[in-house]
C-alpha positions as CSV (number, residue, x, y, z in Angstrom):
1,M,-1.4,-3.2,-25.9
2,P,-1.2,-6.8,-25.5
3,R,-2.3,-8.0,-22.1
4,P,0.4,-9.9,-20.1
5,R,-0.2,-13.6,-19.6
6,S,0.1,-13.4,-15.7
7,L,-0.2,-9.9,-13.7
8,T,0.7,-10.5,-10.3
9,P,0.1,-7.9,-7.3
10,T,3.7,-7.6,-6.8
11,A,4.1,-6.5,-10.7
12,I,1.2,-4.3,-10.5
13,A,2.7,-2.7,-7.4
14,A,6.2,-2.4,-8.5
15,A,4.7,-0.5,-11.8
16,A,2.6,1.7,-9.6
17,L,5.6,2.5,-7.3
18,A,7.5,3.3,-10.3
19,V,5.0,6.0,-11.9
20,I,4.9,7.7,-8.3
21,D,8.8,7.9,-8.0
22,R,9.0,9.3,-11.2
23,D,5.6,11.4,-11.4
24,G,4.9,12.0,-7.8
25,L,2.0,10.9,-6.1
26,S,-0.3,13.0,-8.5
27,G,0.9,11.0,-11.2
28,L,-0.8,7.8,-9.8
29,T,-3.8,6.9,-12.1
30,M,-4.5,3.7,-13.7
31,R,-3.9,4.7,-17.0
32,A,-0.5,5.6,-16.2
33,V,0.1,2.4,-14.3
34,A,-1.0,0.2,-17.1
35,K,1.0,2.4,-19.5
36,E,4.0,1.6,-17.4
37,L,2.8,-2.3,-17.7
38,H,2.5,-1.8,-21.3
39,M,-1.1,-2.7,-21.3
40,A,-4.6,-1.2,-22.1
41,T,-6.0,0.8,-19.2
42,M,-9.4,-1.4,-19.3
43,A,-7.3,-4.3,-18.9
44,L,-5.7,-3.3,-15.8
45,Y,-9.3,-3.1,-14.1
46,R,-9.6,-7.1,-14.3
47,Y,-6.6,-6.8,-11.7
48,V,-7.5,-3.7,-9.7
49,P,-10.9,-2.2,-9.0
50,D,-9.9,1.3,-8.8
51,R,-7.0,3.6,-7.6
52,D,-7.7,2.8,-3.9
53,G,-6.9,-0.5,-4.9
54,L,-3.5,0.5,-6.5
55,E,-2.7,2.4,-3.2
56,A,-3.3,-0.5,-1.0
57,L,-1.0,-2.8,-3.5
58,V,1.9,0.0,-3.1
59,V,1.7,0.2,0.8
60,E,1.8,-3.7,1.0
61,E,5.0,-3.5,-1.5
62,I,6.3,-1.0,0.7
63,F,6.0,-3.3,3.9
64,Q,7.2,-6.4,2.2
65,V,10.7,-5.2,2.0
66,I,10.8,-4.7,5.8
67,D,12.9,-7.4,7.5
68,M,10.5,-8.9,10.3
69,S,13.1,-11.1,11.9
70,P,14.2,-10.4,15.5
71,P,16.7,-7.8,15.6
72,P,19.8,-9.4,17.1
73,Q,20.6,-6.2,19.8
74,R,20.4,-7.7,23.3
75,D,18.7,-4.8,24.9
76,W,14.9,-4.4,23.7
77,R,14.9,-0.8,23.5
78,D,17.6,-1.5,20.8
79,R,15.6,-4.1,19.2
80,A,12.7,-1.6,19.1
81,A,14.9,1.1,17.6
82,A,15.8,-1.5,14.8
83,L,12.2,-2.5,13.9
84,L,11.4,1.4,13.9
85,T,14.3,2.2,11.5
86,R,13.2,-0.6,9.1
87,M,10.0,0.6,8.6
88,R,11.4,4.4,8.2
89,D,14.2,3.2,5.9
90,A,11.1,1.3,3.5
91,A,8.8,4.1,3.8
92,M,11.4,6.7,3.1
93,A,12.7,4.6,-0.1
94,H,9.7,5.9,-1.9
95,P,9.3,9.6,-0.6
96,D,6.2,10.3,-2.4
97,A,4.4,7.3,-1.3
98,V,4.5,8.4,2.3
99,P,0.7,9.6,2.5
100,L,-0.2,6.2,1.3
101,V,1.6,4.5,4.0
102,L,-0.3,6.8,6.7
103,R,-3.4,6.3,4.9
104,H,-3.4,2.7,4.4
105,R,-1.2,1.2,7.0
106,Q,-4.1,-0.5,9.1
107,S,-5.5,-2.6,6.3
108,S,-1.8,-3.8,5.1
109,V,-0.8,-7.4,6.2
110,G,2.7,-6.5,6.2
111,S,1.7,-3.4,8.4
112,L,0.2,-6.1,10.9
113,A,3.2,-8.3,10.8
114,W,5.6,-5.4,11.9
115,I,3.4,-4.5,14.8
116,E,3.4,-8.2,16.0
117,A,7.1,-8.0,15.8
118,M,7.0,-4.8,17.7
119,L,4.6,-5.8,20.5
120,A,6.9,-9.0,20.8
121,V,9.8,-6.9,21.5
122,L,7.9,-5.0,23.9
123,T,6.7,-8.0,25.7
124,E,10.2,-9.5,26.2
125,G,11.0,-6.2,27.4
126,G,8.7,-6.7,30.3
127,L,5.7,-4.4,29.1
128,T,2.3,-5.8,29.5
129,G,-1.4,-5.0,29.4
130,R,-2.2,-1.1,29.7
131,D,1.9,-0.4,29.3
132,R,2.2,-2.6,26.4
133,V,-0.6,-0.7,24.7
134,I,0.5,2.9,25.5
135,A,4.3,2.1,24.6
136,Q,3.1,0.5,21.0
137,R,0.8,3.7,20.5
138,T,3.6,6.2,21.6
139,L,6.0,4.5,19.3
140,I,3.8,4.2,16.3
141,G,2.7,7.8,16.9
142,F,6.5,9.1,16.8
143,L,7.2,7.0,13.6
144,L,4.2,8.4,11.4
145,G,5.1,11.8,13.1
146,F,8.4,11.4,11.6
147,L,7.2,10.1,8.3
148,Q,4.5,13.1,8.1
149,N,7.2,15.6,9.0
150,A,9.8,14.4,6.4
151,H,7.2,14.4,3.9
152,Y,5.3,17.9,4.6
153,A,7.4,20.0,7.1
154,S,11.4,18.6,6.4
155,L,13.8,20.6,8.4
156,A,15.6,21.1,5.1
157,G,12.3,22.5,3.6
158,T,11.3,26.1,2.6
159,G,9.0,26.5,5.7
160,T,11.8,25.9,8.0
161,A,14.0,28.7,6.0
162,D,11.0,31.2,6.2
163,M,11.0,31.0,9.8
164,S,14.6,31.3,10.5
165,N,13.9,34.6,8.8
166,L,11.4,35.9,11.2
167,S,12.1,39.0,13.4
168,T,14.3,37.9,16.5
169,Q,12.7,40.5,18.5
170,D,9.0,38.9,18.0
171,Y,10.1,35.3,17.8
172,P,13.3,35.3,19.3
173,H,13.2,31.2,20.2
174,L,11.5,30.4,17.0
175,A,13.9,32.3,14.8
176,L,17.2,30.7,16.5
177,T,15.4,27.2,16.6
178,A,14.4,27.5,12.9
179,A,18.1,28.4,12.1
180,D,19.4,25.7,14.1
181,A,16.8,23.0,12.8
182,R,18.5,23.5,8.9
183,K,21.6,22.0,10.6
184,V,19.9,19.0,11.6
185,S,19.9,16.2,9.1
186,A,16.8,13.8,9.0
187,A,19.0,10.8,10.2
188,D,19.7,12.8,13.3
189,E,16.3,14.3,13.8
190,F,15.0,10.4,13.7
191,R,17.7,9.0,16.2
192,G,17.4,12.0,18.7
193,G,13.4,11.7,19.2
194,L,13.6,7.9,19.2
195,E,16.3,8.0,22.2
196,I,13.9,10.5,23.6
197,V,10.7,8.3,23.5
198,L,12.5,5.0,24.4
199,R,14.2,6.3,27.7
200,G,10.5,7.0,28.6
201,L,9.3,3.7,28.3
202,Q,10.0,1.9,31.5
203,P,8.7,-1.5,32.2
């Protein structure tokens, strides 16, 4: 296959995301991405050393679409919620790539920019020092937990359905809660959880 004259990291990441969106994360290989780019597999190694390199490019591409500009809301909690929502939307646009976001987020320049934007919002809200550290870690923990649940344990998944069929005599609260959970959308789960977390952040 002919090698493109100029192959940018963005082009490689877009091809890798196309493979993931179509074939799932297990389909992400150097060979599959090379085929997507209409080039020989060995030629791709001139640009990316291995699959780990592909994964890092994918995560960077996901973060690049996030608007890092200060949210327009007046209340700092609303601005924090806006930033968290932007990151959630970017990650969930490619649900099969969520494990890569969890794995490579700390090495992504885009992730660092997002964290900086969030810290600026927390600082404007009066959080500094120890309180800012804990607030930032708590918000990120909530977001990553939501993404992980959405990928591995969605409320609409079979696991929740199975638990709703448990014996109400042995597991009365679990069976009832699992049945209720099937009526909760992913958007409602995110907004509701985020409201609880933000209410607890008192500068």
